[in-house]
BATORTI-517654 format. One record per residue (C-alpha): residue number from 1; chain; x, y, z. Coordinates in steps of 0.25 Angstrom, whole numbers, plus 5000, padded with zeros to 4 digits. Layout:
(r NUM A (X Y Z))
...
//
This chain:
(r 1 A (5045 4933 4907))
(r 2 A (5049 4923 4917))
(r 3 A (5042 4919 4930))
(r 4 A (5048 4911 4940))
(r 5 A (5038 4903 4951))
(r 6 A (5038 4893 4963))
(r 7 A (5026 4885 4966))
(r 8 A (5022 4888 4982))
(r 9 A (5011 4891 4990))
(r 10 A (5005 4906 4988))
(r 11 A (5009 4914 5001))
(r 12 A (5002 4924 5009))
(r 13 A (5005 4939 5007))
(r 14 A (5008 4936 4993))
(r 15 A (5018 4946 4987))
(r 16 A (5018 4949 4973))
(r 17 A (5027 4961 4966))
(r 18 A (5028 4968 4951))
(r 19 A (5041 4973 4948))
(r 20 A (5044 4984 4937))
(r 21 A (5059 4989 4935))
(r 22 A (5053 5003 4940))
(r 23 A (5042 5004 4950))
(r 24 A (5035 5014 4942))
(r 25 A (5035 5005 4931))
(r 26 A (5029 4995 4940))
(r 27 A (5017 5004 4944))
(r 28 A (5016 5009 4930))
(r 29 A (5014 4994 4924))
(r 30 A (5008 4987 4935))
(r 31 A (5000 4994 4946))
(r 32 A (4988 4998 4939))
(r 33 A (4987 4981 4935))
(r 34 A (4990 4978 4950))
(r 35 A (4977 4987 4954))
(r 36 A (4969 4983 4942))
(r 37 A (4970 4968 4943))
(r 38 A (4967 4968 4958))
(r 39 A (4958 4979 4960))
(r 40 A (4946 4970 4961))
(r 41 A (4952 4961 4973))
(r 42 A (4945 4967 4987))
(r 43 A (4955 4973 4996))
(r 44 A (4966 4976 4987))
(r 45 A (4975 4988 4992))
(r 46 A (4985 4996 4984))
(r 47 A (4998 5003 4987))
(r 48 A (5001 5013 4978))
(r 49 A (5013 5018 4984))
(r 50 A (5020 5003 4985))
(r 51 A (5011 4998 4971))
(r 52 A (5006 4987 4980))
(r 53 A (4994 4979 4978))
(r 54 A (4989 4972 4992))
(r 55 A (4978 4961 4990))
(r 56 A (4969 4957 5002))
(r 57 A (4975 4943 5002))
(r 58 A (4988 4950 5007))
(r 59 A (4995 4948 4993))
(r 60 A (5002 4960 4988))
(r 61 A (5009 4965 4974))
(r 62 A (5016 4975 4973))
(r 63 A (5024 4983 4962))
(r 64 A (5039 4987 4963))
(r 65 A (5050 4994 4952))
(r 66 A (5063 4985 4952))
(r 67 A (5070 5000 4953))
(r 68 A (5070 4998 4968))
(r 69 A (5074 4984 4969))
(r 70 A (5078 4986 4984))
(r 71 A (5063 4990 4987))
(r 72 A (5060 4976 4984))
(r 73 A (5069 4969 4994))
(r 74 A (5064 4962 5006))
(r 75 A (5050 4959 4998))
(r 76 A (5044 4945 4997))
(r 77 A (5037 4942 4984))
(r 78 A (5030 4930 4979))
(r 79 A (5029 4935 4965))
(r 80 A (5036 4946 4956))
(r 81 A (5034 4951 4943))
(r 82 A (5047 4958 4937))
(r 83 A (5043 4965 4926))
(r 84 A (5053 4971 4916))
(r 85 A (5066 4965 4925))
(r 86 A (5075 4967 4912))
(r 87 A (5073 4981 4918))
(r 88 A (5077 4978 4932))
(r 89 A (5090 4979 4937))
(r 90 A (5101 4966 4937))
(r 91 A (5098 4958 4949))
(r 92 A (5084 4964 4953))
(r 93 A (5077 4950 4953))
(r 94 A (5087 4941 4959))
(r 95 A (5091 4950 4970))
(r 96 A (5078 4957 4973))
(r 97 A (5065 4947 4967))
(r 98 A (5070 4935 4969))
(r 99 A (5073 4937 4985))
(r 100 A (5059 4943 4986))
(r 101 A (5053 4930 4981))
(r 102 A (5061 4921 4988))
(r 103 A (5054 4919 5002))
(r 104 A (5042 4918 4995))
(r 105 A (5046 4909 4983))
(r 106 A (5040 4919 4974))
(r 107 A (5038 4919 4958))
(r 108 A (5043 4930 4950))
(r 109 A (5041 4935 4935))
(r 110 A (5048 4943 4926))
(r 111 A (5042 4950 4914))
(r 112 A (5049 4960 4905))
(r 113 A (5055 4963 4891))
(r 114 A (5070 4959 4889))
(r 115 A (5081 4969 4888))
(r 116 A (5093 4961 4885))
(r 117 A (5101 4952 4893))
(r 118 A (5100 4955 4906))
(r 119 A (5093 4949 4920))
(r 120 A (5080 4946 4914))
(r 121 A (5087 4939 4902))
(r 122 A (5095 4931 4911))
(r 123 A (5082 4928 4919))
(r 124 A (5075 4924 4906))
(r 125 A (5087 4914 4903))
(r 126 A (5087 4908 4917))
(r 127 A (5071 4907 4917))
(r 128 A (5072 4899 4903))
(r 129 A (5079 4888 4911))
(r 130 A (5071 4888 4925))
(r 131 A (5059 4879 4925))
(r 132 A (5054 4888 4937))
(r 133 A (5053 4900 4928))
(r 134 A (5044 4903 4917))
(r 135 A (5048 4911 4906))
(r 136 A (5040 4918 4894))
(r 137 A (5045 4926 4884))
(r 138 A (5035 4933 4875))
(r 139 A (5038 4938 4861))
(r 140 A (5028 4946 4853))
(r 141 A (5030 4939 4842))
(r 142 A (5025 4926 4848))
(r 143 A (5014 4931 4859))
(r 144 A (5005 4937 4849))
(r 145 A (5000 4948 4860))
(r 146 A (5004 4958 4850))
(r 147 A (4998 4961 4837))
(r 148 A (5008 4957 4825))
(r 149 A (5005 4972 4819))
(r 150 A (5009 4978 4834))
(r 151 A (5021 4970 4833))
(r 152 A (5025 4974 4820))
(r 153 A (5023 4988 4823))
(r 154 A (5032 4987 4835))
(r 155 A (5042 4980 4827))
(r 156 A (5043 4991 4819))
(r 157 A (5044 5002 4827))
(r 158 A (5055 4995 4838))
(r 159 A (5068 4991 4835))
(r 160 A (5072 4976 4833))
(r 161 A (5078 4976 4847))
(r 162 A (5067 4983 4853))
(r 163 A (5057 4973 4847))
(r 164 A (5064 4962 4850))
(r 165 A (5066 4965 4865))
(r 166 A (5051 4970 4867))
(r 167 A (5042 4961 4859))
(r 168 A (5051 4949 4857))
(r 169 A (5058 4948 4871))
(r 170 A (5072 4948 4866))
(r 171 A (5083 4948 4875))
(r 172 A (5093 4949 4865))
(r 173 A (5087 4964 4861))
(r 174 A (5096 4976 4864))
(r 175 A (5091 4984 4875))
(r 176 A (5084 4996 4870))
(r 177 A (5090 5009 4872))
(r 178 A (5102 5003 4880))
(r 179 A (5113 5013 4882))
(r 180 A (5124 5004 4881))
(r 181 A (5120 4991 4873))
(r 182 A (5130 4991 4863))
(r 183 A (5143 4994 4873))
(r 184 A (5137 4983 4883))
(r 185 A (5135 4974 4872))
(r 186 A (5150 4977 4867))
(r 187 A (5154 4976 4883))
(r 188 A (5149 4961 4880))
(r 189 A (5154 4957 4867))
(r 190 A (5167 4962 4871))
(r 191 A (5169 4955 4885))
(r 192 A (5168 4967 4893))
(r 193 A (5158 4962 4903))
(r 194 A (5167 4951 4908))
(r 195 A (5174 4947 4922))
(r 196 A (5180 4959 4926))
(r 197 A (5187 4957 4941))
(r 198 A (5192 4969 4950))
(r 199 A (5205 4973 4946))
(r 200 A (5213 4977 4961))
(r 201 A (5222 4985 4952))
(r 202 A (5211 4995 4948))
(r 203 A (5203 5004 4956))
(r 204 A (5188 5004 4957))
(r 205 A (5180 5015 4952))
(r 206 A (5165 5015 4956))
(r 207 A (5155 5022 4949))
(r 208 A (5141 5026 4955))
(r 209 A (5128 5029 4951))
(r 210 A (5118 5035 4963))
(r 211 A (5104 5028 4964))
(r 212 A (5094 5035 4974))
(r 213 A (5082 5029 4970))
(r 214 A (5088 5017 4962))
(r 215 A (5102 5009 4962))
(r 216 A (5115 5015 4964))
(r 217 A (5125 5009 4954))
(r 218 A (5140 5007 4955))
(r 219 A (5152 5002 4944))
(r 220 A (5164 4998 4949))
(r 221 A (5175 5001 4937))
(r 222 A (5189 4999 4937))
(r 223 A (5196 5007 4926))
(r 224 A (5209 5004 4920))
(r 225 A (5219 5017 4920))
(r 226 A (5217 5017 4904))
(r 227 A (5202 5021 4905))
(r 228 A (5199 5012 4894))
(r 229 A (5195 4999 4903))
(r 230 A (5187 4999 4914))
(r 231 A (5183 4987 4925))
(r 232 A (5169 4987 4929))
(r 233 A (5170 4978 4940))
(r 234 A (5157 4979 4947))
(r 235 A (5143 4984 4946))
(r 236 A (5134 4988 4960))
(r 237 A (5121 4994 4960))
(r 238 A (5111 4996 4972))
(r 239 A (5099 5003 4976))
(r 240 A (5093 5007 4989))
(r 241 A (5106 5008 4995))
(r 242 A (5112 5019 5004))
(r 243 A (5126 5023 5000))
(r 244 A (5132 5014 5012))
(r 245 A (5129 5003 5003))
(r 246 A (5137 5007 4991))
(r 247 A (5149 5011 5000))
(r 248 A (5149 4998 5005))
(r 249 A (5150 4991 4991))
(r 250 A (5162 5000 4990))
(r 251 A (5169 4996 5002))
(r 252 A (5165 4981 4998))
(r 253 A (5172 4981 4986))
(r 254 A (5182 4989 4990))
(r 255 A (5185 4978 5002))
(r 256 A (5186 4968 4991))
(r 257 A (5198 4976 4983))
(r 258 A (5191 4987 4975))
(r 259 A (5200 5000 4975))
(r 260 A (5191 5011 4972))
(r 261 A (5195 5022 4963))
(r 262 A (5184 5031 4961))
(r 263 A (5169 5031 4966))
(r 264 A (5161 5039 4957))
(r 265 A (5146 5043 4960))
(r 266 A (5136 5052 4951))
(r 267 A (5134 5067 4955))
(r 268 A (5123 5064 4964))
(r 269 A (5131 5058 4975))
(r 270 A (5134 5072 4979))
(r 271 A (5119 5075 4981))
(r 272 A (5116 5076 4996))
(r 273 A (5105 5069 5002))
(r 274 A (5094 5077 5008))
(r 275 A (5094 5067 5021))
(r 276 A (5108 5066 5024))
(r 277 A (5114 5079 5016))
(r 278 A (5125 5069 5012))
(r 279 A (5129 5066 4997))
(r 280 A (5132 5052 4992))
(r 281 A (5146 5056 4991))
(r 282 A (5147 5061 5005))
(r 283 A (5140 5046 5010))
(r 284 A (5151 5040 5002))
(r 285 A (5162 5048 5008))
(r 286 A (5155 5044 5021))
(r 287 A (5158 5030 5018))
(r 288 A (5174 5034 5014))
(r 289 A (5170 5032 4999))
(r 290 A (5174 5045 4991))
(r 291 A (5166 5045 4979))
(r 292 A (5168 5055 4966))
(r 293 A (5154 5061 4962))
(r 294 A (5153 5065 4947))
(r 295 A (5147 5077 4942))
(r 296 A (5133 5076 4936))
(r 297 A (5133 5072 4921))
(r 298 A (5119 5073 4914))
(r 299 A (5124 5071 4900))
(r 300 A (5118 5056 4899))
(r 301 A (5120 5053 4884))
(r 302 A (5136 5057 4885))
(r 303 A (5136 5048 4897))
(r 304 A (5131 5035 4892))
(r 305 A (5140 5039 4880))
(r 306 A (5152 5038 4889))
(r 307 A (5146 5026 4895))
(r 308 A (5145 5019 4882))
(r 309 A (5161 5023 4881))
(r 310 A (5165 5018 4894))
(r 311 A (5158 5004 4894))
(r 312 A (5166 4999 4882))
(r 313 A (5179 5002 4891))
(r 314 A (5173 4992 4903))
(r 315 A (5174 4979 4907))
(r 316 A (5162 4974 4916))
(r 317 A (5164 4963 4925))
(r 318 A (5151 4954 4920))
(r 319 A (5147 4950 4935))
(r 320 A (5149 4961 4944))
(r 321 A (5144 4972 4936))
(r 322 A (5131 4964 4929))
(r 323 A (5120 4972 4934))
(r 324 A (5128 4986 4929))
(r 325 A (5132 4979 4917))
(r 326 A (5116 4976 4915))
(r 327 A (5112 4990 4918))
(r 328 A (5123 4996 4908))
(r 329 A (5117 4987 4897))
(r 330 A (5101 4990 4899))
(r 331 A (5103 5005 4902))
(r 332 A (5095 5011 4892))
(r 333 A (5088 5024 4886))
(r 334 A (5075 5029 4891))
(r 335 A (5063 5025 4881))
(r 336 A (5054 5035 4877))
(r 337 A (5041 5028 4874))
(r 338 A (5033 5039 4868))
(r 339 A (5044 5044 4859))
(r 340 A (5050 5030 4856))
(r 341 A (5064 5034 4857))
(r 342 A (5075 5032 4868))
(r 343 A (5077 5045 4876))
(r 344 A (5091 5049 4879))
(r 345 A (5090 5046 4895))
(r 346 A (5091 5032 4900))
(r 347 A (5081 5025 4907))
(r 348 A (5081 5024 4921))
(r 349 A (5081 5009 4927))
(r 350 A (5090 5000 4935))
(r 351 A (5101 5002 4924))
(r 352 A (5103 5017 4926))
(r 353 A (5110 5016 4939))
(r 354 A (5121 5007 4934))
(r 355 A (5122 5014 4921))
(r 356 A (5122 5028 4927))
(r 357 A (5134 5023 4937))
(r 358 A (5141 5019 4924))
(r 359 A (5139 5032 4919))
(r 360 A (5146 5038 4930))
(r 361 A (5158 5030 4926))
(r 362 A (5157 5033 4912))
(r 363 A (5157 5048 4914))
(r 364 A (5166 5049 4926))
(r 365 A (5178 5039 4923))
(r 366 A (5191 5046 4922))
(r 367 A (5204 5038 4918))
(r 368 A (5215 5037 4927))
(r 369 A (5223 5051 4925))
(r 370 A (5211 5059 4921))
(r 371 A (5207 5072 4926))
(r 372 A (5192 5073 4928))
(r 373 A (5185 5086 4922))
(r 374 A (5172 5089 4927))
(r 375 A (5162 5099 4922))
(r 376 A (5148 5101 4927))
(r 377 A (5138 5091 4920))
(r 378 A (5148 5084 4912))
(r 379 A (5153 5072 4922))
(r 380 A (5168 5070 4920))
(r 381 A (5178 5071 4909))
(r 382 A (5192 5068 4911))
(r 383 A (5205 5072 4903))
(r 384 A (5220 5066 4904))
//
C-alpha cells in the first residue's frame, strides 16, 4: 500500500472516489459499505445508477471502474483510493488520476496485491524514496491478522508462487495463470525487449483488436522477408474514441515515414452499425484506408499456442510497446474459485484487447510469397 498526501485547507464540495479495476467490482466490494457507514447521517442521498453518495454538506463520494478510464476525464477530485492497481491498465494513474487531483492538490492511496514487475511495482519502488509518500507492505507472516493454523492450511493448498504473492506480498512471484509468462521471460533474458527503431526499408503491418465497450488496440509490426524475425516497433491503445481517431493515428505515422503493408482487423469489422448502417471496414475506407478483415476463429487454445510460437520470433521496442508488453505479461486464464482450477478461457480485463490484437497477428500473419487458404471458422493458414 502507498499513499501520497499534501497538507492543505479543506475545500467546499469535497470529492472522493473509490476505483476498482472493473465497475462491477467496485460495486460488489464497496457500495454496501458506503451506505452502511453513512446511513446514520441525516440528509444523505444515494444514486444507485451512478454509485454516488451525496452528503448534506455538499461533499460527494463515488465509485468508478478503471475499465472506463475516459469516463473519469475532466473530473476534479480531493481523494482517490485505487484498489488492485496491478489489474489496471498501464498509465491509468498518471494520465487519469493525477490530472484529476492536480487542481485541488488532492491525495491518493493505492492498495492491492503485487502481480509481478508492473506499474504498481514501479510506484512502490519510487514511493520508498519519496518522503511525501507513506508506504506499507504487510506480510501475513508479520501482521498476525490470520491464525497460524489458517496460514498453514493456505500454504498447503496453494503453490509457492501463489502463497508468496497473495499472502507475503511478493513482487517476484510469477503471475498465476499467465499465458505467456515463460515466453516473456525468455524475451527479456534474450534481449528481445530492447530498442527497435522503425526501419524505412520495411513496410509496417498494423494488427487491430476492436473495442466497442472497452479499448481498441493496435500493434505496428515490421516483418522481415524470412518470416522468422518480426520487429514490433509500436503499440497503441485507447478507449471511447471513434474510428476517425484511429485513422488519424495511422495517418500521423504515415506522415512520419511509415509505409503500410497490411492493415488487419478482426471479423467484427464487417458488422453493420445499426445507427449508421456502415461497418468499420466501410468507415475506414471512407478515410482512404483499406483494411483486411480476418475470418472469425473460436479456437482460443490453438490461437494462444500460435501466439507463444510467434512471440519468440519478435523483438519489441521497450519504450514504444511498453503498455502492450505489460499486457502480454499479465494476460491470464480465468480462475474458477468454486472448483479451484484455472478455466480454459482468458480472464477479461485491460490486458484482453492488447493480447487479442497480438493474437490477430499470430493467426493472420503470412510470409512474403505465401498464398492464403481460408476456411470457415479456422482463421488464416498459408502455404508456399
